[in-house]
Structure formats: structure tokens, C-alpha cells
C-alpha positions as CSV (number, residue, x, y, z in Angstrom):
1,M,1.8,-5.4,-3.7
2,A,1.5,-2.1,-4.8
3,K,-2.4,-1.2,-4.8
4,C,-3.8,2.7,-5.4
5,E,-5.4,3.5,-2.5
6,L,-8.3,5.5,-4.4
7,T,-9.4,3.5,-7.2
8,G,-7.9,0.0,-6.0
9,K,-5.9,-0.7,-9.0
10,I,-3.2,-3.6,-8.9
11,P,-1.0,-5.2,-11.1
12,Q,-2.5,-7.1,-14.3
13,S,-1.1,-10.2,-15.6
14,G,-0.7,-10.8,-19.1
15,N,1.8,-11.6,-22.4
16,N,4.3,-10.0,-24.1
17,V,3.8,-11.1,-28.0
18,S,6.3,-11.1,-30.5
19,H,6.3,-11.2,-34.3
20,A,6.9,-14.5,-34.6
21,K,3.6,-15.2,-32.1
22,N,5.6,-16.4,-29.4
23,R,3.9,-15.5,-25.8
24,N,6.2,-15.0,-22.3
25,K,4.2,-13.9,-19.6
26,R,4.9,-10.1,-17.9
27,K,3.0,-8.0,-15.6
28,F,1.5,-4.4,-16.5
29,N,1.7,-2.1,-13.4
30,P,-0.7,0.9,-12.7
31,N,1.4,4.1,-12.7
32,L,1.3,4.7,-9.0
33,Q,2.6,7.7,-7.5
34,K,2.9,9.1,-3.8
35,I,1.1,12.3,-3.2
36,S,-0.3,14.4,-0.8
37,F,-3.8,16.2,-1.2
38,W,-5.2,19.2,1.0
39,S,-8.7,18.5,2.4
40,S,-10.5,21.7,2.9
41,K,-13.2,20.3,5.1
42,L,-10.5,18.7,7.5
43,N,-7.7,21.5,7.1
44,K,-4.6,18.7,7.1
45,K,-2.9,17.3,4.3
46,I,-3.6,13.2,3.4
47,S,-0.6,11.5,1.9
48,L,-1.5,8.4,-0.1
49,T,-0.5,6.1,-3.2
50,A,-2.3,6.9,-5.9
51,A,-2.5,6.4,-9.7
52,T,-2.3,9.2,-12.3
53,S,-5.7,8.5,-13.8
54,A,-6.7,9.2,-10.5
55,I,-5.5,12.3,-9.6
56,R,-6.8,13.5,-12.8
57,D,-10.2,12.7,-11.9
58,I,-9.7,14.5,-8.7
59,D,-8.7,17.5,-11.0
60,K,-11.3,16.9,-13.0
61,V,-14.2,16.7,-10.2
62,G,-12.8,19.5,-8.6
63,G,-10.5,18.5,-5.3
64,F,-9.9,16.0,-3.1
65,D,-13.3,16.4,-1.0
66,A,-16.1,16.5,-3.8
67,Y,-14.2,13.4,-5.8
68,I,-14.1,11.5,-1.7
69,I,-18.0,12.2,-1.5
70,K,-19.0,10.8,-4.7
71,A,-16.0,7.5,-4.8
72,N,-17.6,4.4,-4.0
73,N,-16.3,2.5,-0.4
74,I,-16.0,-0.4,-2.4
75,Y,-12.3,1.1,-3.8
76,L,-11.5,3.0,-1.1
77,S,-9.0,1.9,1.6
78,D,-10.0,1.6,4.8
79,K,-7.5,4.6,5.8
80,L,-9.6,6.9,3.1
81,Q,-13.3,5.1,4.2
82,K,-12.6,6.7,7.6
83,I,-11.4,10.3,6.1
84,K,-14.7,9.8,4.3
85,K,-16.7,9.7,7.3
86,E,-14.9,12.5,9.0
87,I,-15.7,14.5,5.9
88,I,-19.4,13.7,5.4
89,S,-19.8,14.7,9.0
90,K,-17.9,18.1,8.8
91,S,-20.3,18.9,6.0
């Protein structure tokens, strides 16, 4: 299953509704991109699968490290939770 490693977004289910109100099941997939971010505190590149909304949020906050520090652990993947601990210990 496709999942954003930063926000935890997953596909949602719903209906296509025609003009005649006929309903057909469909999936709403998040716009996921494979992208790598540079961590200035760890001095390494981190590759992950992220939704475009999360990429915009990273730019808005001011970088990958700042976003990860503010992010809630509930939504982060296990890999990113470990990276968050490393970043906080380096600060």
C-alpha cells in the first residue's frame, strides 16, 4: 500500500457519482513522489516517499530538519522517527 512517510496519508475510498446519481466505487490516491532531502544537521541525503503537500510544508517551515523536529511522531514512519532522534541529539 502506498503511504506518505511524513504525513501518513494513504489512499481513501469513495464514489464516482454521475449526473444520473449512479455511484461506482473508486480510490482517491495521494500524490506521492520519491524525493531526497538534505539534512544539514546529519550532513547526509535522506530518500523517502512523500506527498506533495508534505513537500510544500517542508519548504514553508524552512527545511527538512525544522519540519522533522516539529512533526508529530504518530504520522512519521519508523525510519523517520529514528532520524528525528538523531537530529534532536545533534542539536
